[in-house]
LOVO-829812 format. One line per 8 residues: number of its first residue (from 0); for each residue x, y, z of C-alpha. Coordinates in steps of 0.5 Angstrom, whole numbers, plus 500, padded with zeros to 3 digits. Layout:
N
NUM) X/Y/Z  ...
This chain:
295
0) 434/449/551  439/453/548  440/453/541  447/450/539  452/455/536  453/454/528  460/451/526  466/456/527
8) 469/454/520  462/456/517  462/463/520  469/464/518  467/462/511  461/467/511  465/472/514  470/472/508
16) 465/471/503  461/477/505  467/481/505  469/479/498  462/478/496  465/473/492  465/465/493  471/464/489
24) 475/470/492  473/467/499  475/460/497  482/463/495  483/466/501  481/460/506  485/455/501  478/451/499
32) 474/450/493  469/455/491  464/449/492  466/448/499  465/455/500  458/455/497  456/448/501  458/451/508
40) 454/457/506  448/453/505  449/449/511  449/455/515  443/458/512  439/452/513  442/452/520  440/459/522
48) 433/459/518  435/465/514  438/467/507  444/470/508  446/472/500  442/473/494  445/469/488  445/473/481
56) 448/470/475  455/474/476  454/477/482  453/476/490  450/481/495  448/480/502  441/480/504  439/485/510
64) 439/479/515  446/477/512  448/484/513  446/485/520  449/478/522  456/480/519  456/486/523  454/482/529
72) 459/476/529  465/480/526  467/483/532  467/477/536  471/473/530  476/478/530  476/478/538  478/470/537
80) 483/472/533  486/477/537  486/472/543  489/467/540  495/471/537  496/474/544  497/467/547  501/464/541
88) 506/470/540  513/470/543  515/475/547  520/478/541  516/478/535  518/478/528  514/483/524  515/482/516
96) 514/488/512  514/489/504  515/497/502  517/501/496  524/503/496  524/510/497  520/509/503  525/504/506
104) 531/508/504  530/515/506  525/514/512  525/507/515  532/505/514  535/511/517  531/511/523  531/503/524
112) 535/504/530  530/509/533  525/504/532  529/499/536  530/503/542  523/505/542  520/498/541  525/492/543
120) 520/487/543  519/487/535  524/484/530  523/488/524  524/485/517  524/489/511  524/487/504  524/493/499
128) 519/491/492  516/496/487  511/490/486  505/489/490  506/483/494  500/478/495  499/479/503  494/473/503
136) 500/468/502  502/470/509  510/472/507  509/479/510  505/481/515  504/488/512  506/492/506  507/500/505
144) 504/502/498  504/508/494  497/508/490  490/508/491  485/504/495  481/499/495  486/493/495  481/487/495
152) 482/483/501  486/488/505  485/494/510  488/500/508  491/506/512  493/513/509  500/514/512  502/521/508
160) 500/524/502  505/526/496  507/531/491  511/530/485  518/534/484  523/535/479  530/533/481  536/535/476
168) 543/534/477  547/539/480  549/545/476  543/544/471  539/550/474  544/555/472  546/551/465  539/551/463
176) 536/557/466  531/554/470  531/559/476  523/562/475  523/559/468  519/553/468  519/554/460  526/552/460
184) 524/545/462  523/543/454  531/543/453  533/539/459  535/532/458  529/528/461  530/521/465  523/516/463
192) 521/510/467  519/505/462  514/503/468  510/510/468  512/512/460  507/518/461  509/521/467  513/526/464
200) 508/528/459  503/528/464  507/533/468  508/538/461  501/538/460  499/540/467  504/546/466  501/547/459
208) 508/546/456  510/545/449  513/538/447  520/537/450  526/538/445  532/535/449  535/528/450  531/523/452
216) 533/517/457  530/511/459  531/507/465  527/501/468  524/503/474  523/509/479  530/508/484  534/508/477
224) 531/514/475  532/518/482  539/515/481  540/518/474  538/525/476  544/525/480  548/525/473  544/524/467
232) 538/529/467  531/531/470  527/526/474  520/526/477  521/524/485  516/523/490  516/529/495  517/530/501
240) 520/522/501  526/524/497  527/531/499  533/529/503  537/528/497  536/536/495  538/537/503  544/533/502
248) 546/537/496  546/530/491  541/533/486  537/540/485  530/542/485  529/548/481  521/548/482  516/547/487
256) 513/541/488  506/539/484  500/536/488  498/533/492  497/527/488  491/522/488  496/517/490  498/516/497
264) 503/512/501  498/507/505  500/501/510  496/495/508  494/488/511  489/483/510  483/485/513  481/478/515
272) 486/478/521  489/482/526  495/486/525  501/482/528  505/484/535  508/490/533  504/492/527  501/498/530
280) 507/500/533  510/500/527  505/504/523  504/509/528  512/510/528  512/510/520  506/515/520  510/520/525
288) 516/519/521  513/521/515  510/527/518  516/530/520  519/531/513  519/537/510  512/540/508
């Protein structure tokens, strides 16, 4: 007689807890209580006759059997999600993407017509936001982020490395004698971001420069700093994402970029679900777009 399969909900709960190594985080993801997660795991262990987790005071680890079981069932659970998605996804699917403003403004929006021509079956919905949106809530299918992984509960794919480059208003290179003279930056007006207050100090320290003596201006975020670089003072920009501003003559870049940075541009999406229809197409398209920017 064949042994009956475990309850599918128990398997999904086990997978979530095994990935998060936390009953609390698994409960948040599954929208149930931590005690319900614990009870389902216990019932699964009893039905299998093995211990899947080692419970500690403040930690949770997989047993050898638990690790092996996770590796064996995970592909099948993903296959079930993929099959269900393929069956229920309409021919024209909407892809909701949250992304950092510079990538949206300089890379995605100028190329959206091309993306639509290549992938007419995907309706791309873009929202720009500097904050990291909670993808577990389901408002967005994926996000384009600047930072360093890991992000709990999310899969990530690196799209491009970035460097830092100084942008100044037109005429500043001559006015302050910046050509081939980085020491002159100590006299240049600087635009600071309140969200990254140490950015300029870090740049000066990297180049071994003394404290700046020029005027200091403060804006609330990165887009405002880049806009201020056209008229007010020097700002730190992401290269090569923002380099089109130099090419169009809106700002000057008196020095080569520094980097690459530890942070990079990533595509992220919930690791408990398959990418929606069009998600893979968009990620591959965006990665190609970023690769064509100046090196």
